[in-house]
C-alpha positions in Angstrom: 49.1 86.7 25.5 49.9 84.7 22.4 50.3 80.9 22.7 53.8 79.9 21.5 54.4 76.8 19.3 53.8 73.4 20.7 56.4 72.8 23.5 57.2 71.5 26.9 58.5 74.0 29.4 60.1 72.1 32.2 61.5 73.5 35.5 63.7 71.3 37.6 63.8 73.0 41.1 66.7 71.6 43.2 66.8 71.6 46.9 69.9 72.9 48.8 71.9 72.5 45.5 75.1 74.5 45.4 76.7 75.5 42.1 80.1 75.3 43.9 79.7 71.5 44.3 78.8 70.7 40.7 81.5 69.5 38.3 79.5 70.9 35.4 80.3 74.3 36.9 83.9 73.6 37.7 84.0 71.6 41.0 87.0 69.3 41.1 85.0 66.3 42.1 83.0 64.7 39.3 79.6 65.1 40.9 77.6 65.7 37.7 79.1 63.2 35.1 75.9 63.1 32.9 75.5 66.9 32.9 79.3 67.2 32.2 78.8 65.2 29.0 76.0 67.5 27.7 78.4 70.1 26.5 79.2 67.9 23.5 75.5 67.0 22.8 75.0 67.9 19.2 71.2 67.5 19.3 70.3 70.4 21.6 71.7 73.6 23.0 73.2 73.3 26.5 74.6 75.8 28.9 75.5 75.7 32.6 76.1 79.0 34.5 75.7 80.3 38.0 72.6 82.0 39.4 71.6 83.7 42.6 68.4 82.4 44.2 65.6 84.6 45.4 66.1 83.6 49.0 68.2 81.6 51.4 65.4 79.2 52.4 62.7 77.3 50.5 59.9 79.4 51.9 61.8 82.6 51.4 62.6 81.8 47.7 59.9 79.8 46.0 57.0 82.4 46.4 59.2 85.0 44.7 60.4 82.7 41.9 57.0 81.2 41.0 55.2 84.6 41.3 58.0 86.3 39.3 58.6 88.9 42.0 61.9 90.7 42.5 61.5 92.7 45.7 60.6 90.4 48.7 58.7 93.1 50.5 56.3 93.5 47.5 53.6 91.7 49.4 50.8 92.8 47.2 52.3 91.3 44.1 52.9 88.0 45.9 49.4 88.0 47.3 47.6 88.7 44.1 49.6 86.2 42.1 48.8 87.9 38.8 52.2 86.8 37.5 52.1 83.3 39.0 53.8 81.1 36.4 51.3 78.3 36.9 48.4 80.7 36.4 50.1 82.2 33.3 50.7 78.8 31.9 47.1 77.7 32.3 45.7 81.0 30.9 47.8 80.4 27.8 46.6 76.8 27.2 49.4 74.9 28.9 48.6 71.8 30.9 50.3 72.5 34.3 51.8 69.8 36.6 53.8 70.1 39.8 55.7 66.9 40.8 57.5 66.9 44.1 59.4 64.5 46.3 58.8 66.8 49.3 55.1 67.9 49.5 53.0 70.7 48.2 53.4 72.6 51.4 56.8 73.8 50.3 55.0 75.9 47.7 53.2 78.0 50.3 52.6 81.4 48.8 52.2 79.9 45.3 48.6 79.4 44.1 48.3 75.8 42.7 44.6 76.0 41.9 43.8 73.8 39.0 47.4 72.4 38.9 48.0 68.7 38.8 50.0 68.0 42.0 51.9 64.7 42.2 53.6 64.0 45.6 56.0 61.1 45.2 56.0 60.5 49.0 52.3 59.6 48.8 53.3 56.6 46.6 55.0 54.9 49.5 56.3 51.8 47.7 58.0 53.9 45.0 59.3 56.5 47.5 60.7 53.9 49.9 62.4 52.0 47.2 63.5 54.8 44.8 63.4 58.1 46.6 64.0 61.0 44.2 64.3 58.5 41.3 60.6 58.1 41.8 60.2 61.5 40.2 60.9 59.8 36.9 58.1 57.3 37.4 55.6 60.1 38.1 56.2 61.5 34.7 54.0 58.7 33.3 51.1 60.4 35.1 51.5 63.6 33.1 49.1 63.4 30.1 50.4 64.0 26.6 49.6 67.5 25.4 50.9 69.9 22.8 51.7 72.5 25.5 52.9 71.4 28.9 54.3 73.2 31.9 56.0 70.8 34.2 57.7 71.7 37.5 59.7 69.0 39.2 61.1 69.5 42.7 63.8 67.3 44.2 64.5 66.4 47.9 68.2 65.5 47.7 70.7 66.8 48.7 68.8 68.4 51.7 70.3 67.6 55.1 70.9 64.9 56.3 72.8 64.3 53.0 73.5 60.6 53.7 69.8 59.7 53.8 69.5 59.8 50.0 72.4 57.4 49.3 72.0 54.9 52.1 70.8 52.2 49.7 73.2 53.2 46.9 76.7 52.0 47.8 77.7 52.6 44.1 77.3 56.4 44.8 79.8 56.4 47.7 82.6 57.5 45.5 84.2 60.3 47.5 86.6 60.0 50.5 87.7 63.1 52.2 91.3 63.6 53.3 89.8 65.1 56.5 89.3 62.2 58.9 86.4 63.8 60.7 82.7 64.1 60.7 82.7 67.3 58.7 84.7 65.8 55.9 82.2 62.9 55.9 79.4 65.4 55.5 81.0 66.9 52.4 81.5 63.4 51.0 77.8 62.5 51.6 76.6 65.8 50.1 78.7 65.3 47.0 77.5 61.7 46.7 73.9 63.0 46.9 74.6 65.4 44.0 75.6 62.3 42.0 72.0 61.1 42.6 70.6 64.4 41.5 72.6 64.1 38.3 71.2 60.6 37.7 67.6 61.9 38.3 68.1 64.8 35.8 69.4 62.3 33.2 66.4 60.1 33.7 63.9 63.0 33.5 65.5 64.3 30.3 65.6 60.9 28.6 62.0 60.1 29.8 60.6 63.4 28.4 62.7 62.9 25.2 63.9 66.4 25.3 64.4 67.2 21.6 65.7 70.0 19.5 62.3 71.5 18.4 60.0 70.9 21.3 61.4 71.2 24.8 62.9 73.8 27.1 64.4 72.5 30.3 65.6 75.0 33.0 67.2 73.7 36.2 68.0 75.8 39.3 67.6 75.5 43.0 65.6 77.1 45.9 68.9 78.0 47.6 72.4 76.6 48.0 74.2 75.0 51.0 77.3 76.0 52.9 79.7 73.1 53.5 82.4 74.6 55.6 82.8 77.8 53.6 84.5 80.1 56.0 83.5 77.8 58.8 79.8 78.0 58.0 77.4 75.1 57.4 73.8 74.8 56.2 71.6 77.6 54.8 69.1 80.3 56.0 72.1 82.6 56.7 71.5 85.9 54.7 74.6 85.7 52.6 75.3 85.7 48.8 77.2 82.4 49.2 73.9 80.7 50.4 72.3 81.7 47.2 74.9 80.5 44.8 72.8 78.0 42.8 73.1 76.5 39.3 71.3 77.5 36.1 71.2 74.6 33.6 69.6 75.2 30.2 68.7 72.5 27.6 66.8 74.0 24.7 66.5 74.1 20.9 69.6 75.5 19.3 67.4 77.2 16.7 65.7 79.5 19.2 67.8 82.7 18.8 65.8 84.7 21.3 66.3 82.2 24.1 70.1 81.8 23.5 70.5 85.6 23.2 69.0 85.8 26.7 71.0 82.9 28.0 74.3 84.5 26.8 73.5 88.0 27.9 74.8 87.7 31.5 77.5 85.9 33.5 75.2 85.3 36.4 71.4 85.3 36.7 68.9 86.0 39.4 65.8 83.9 40.0 63.7 86.9 38.9 65.5 87.1 35.6 65.1 83.3 35.1 61.4 83.4 36.0 60.7 86.3 33.5 62.2 84.2 30.7 60.1 81.2 31.8 57.0 83.5 31.4 58.2 84.4 27.9 58.5 80.7 27.0 54.9 80.4 28.2 53.9 83.2 25.8 53.9 86.1 28.2 56.1 89.1 27.7 56.6 90.6 31.1 57.7 94.1 31.6 60.4 94.6 34.2 58.9 95.6 37.6 59.2 99.3 38.4 61.3 100.6 41.1 64.8 99.7 42.3 67.0 98.4 39.6 68.9 96.2 42.0 68.3 92.5 42.4 67.2 91.1 45.7 68.0 88.2 48.0 65.4 87.4 50.7 66.2 86.1 54.1 64.8 82.9 55.6 61.2 84.2 56.0 58.7 85.5 53.5 58.3 89.2 52.9 61.8 90.1 54.1 60.8 89.5 57.7 64.2 88.2 58.5 65.9 90.9 56.4 67.0 91.0 52.8 69.8 92.3 50.7 70.3 94.0 47.4 72.9 92.9 44.9 74.3 93.6 41.4 76.5 91.9 38.9 80.0 93.2 38.8 82.6 91.6 36.6 80.6 88.4 36.4 80.2 88.2 40.2 77.2 88.9 42.5 78.1 91.8 44.8 76.1 92.9 47.8 75.2 96.6 47.7 73.0 97.0 50.7 70.8 95.4 53.4 67.4 96.2 54.9 64.9 94.8 57.4 61.2 94.7 56.6 58.9 96.7 58.7 56.8 94.1 60.5 53.9 96.6 60.9 53.4 96.5 57.2 52.3 92.8 57.4 48.8 93.9 58.3 48.2 94.9 54.7 48.1 91.2 53.6 46.0 88.4 54.9 48.7 85.9 55.5 46.3 83.0 56.0 45.1 83.4 52.4 48.7 82.9 51.2 50.5 80.6 53.6 
């Protein structure tokens, strides 16, 4: 490994954040006004595209993303954590911090040894008053360093969506033409996305993301169905549940990064995580085996099934399904991971 130039590598990990409900990605409601305006930002490079998450639930996706593993049944790779992004960052001289408005248990399956963990909910006065906006306050607890790896995880807009905007009447901007509870749910979800947009703005401005020093990558653990074909929520093994955003803010001068960013119409979590590793100074060979990309079900190790997909004409297309053999679970000591 070769340490890259001084930089911040920042991952914003959304929660239940659907690309299809973000105006920066074409949604008709203006749910991401600050992100919308970044297209014209002359100081840094900016791109917003779609991605497919590694799983349809938090616990099914995050161990794969942060361990940079493609195939969900590759239990040995997940258990060893040799490609754990936090571990790679620390080994290459990066100060590593995980800030969450949930709790560190959502990272089960990801070794956080030696990582600074900041749980906003433990700061009760800040959490009760600000909710996810408290994530911005927690950035003051990250020491200055020439090389920093910072992962920030949101809580909004997880169900119940209205919980995150109950003290923010200014965010109640949407009124559905459907005079029923389901329409109100969509209104609440979209209003909670407004809050996410506000938090992202605060994080970027607080960290002073500048042309020559910072790389910000935003995605989500999974998406959320909001009446799509009569379906609601997540954990259903379907490509639509994995349709998440990929937001990139990075130096315009980094030709390698933007070549990667412009190579595909849609990205997988695995592809994103490999690029994060590269930003940390680690060139990671593509994992051997099946050339398809994977979407895990609700449980780790494909226990609830998983599917394979490929990009076709800019779209993620399912090409096959499988169910993990539970008998194989004996090869891994789950208590050491989860």
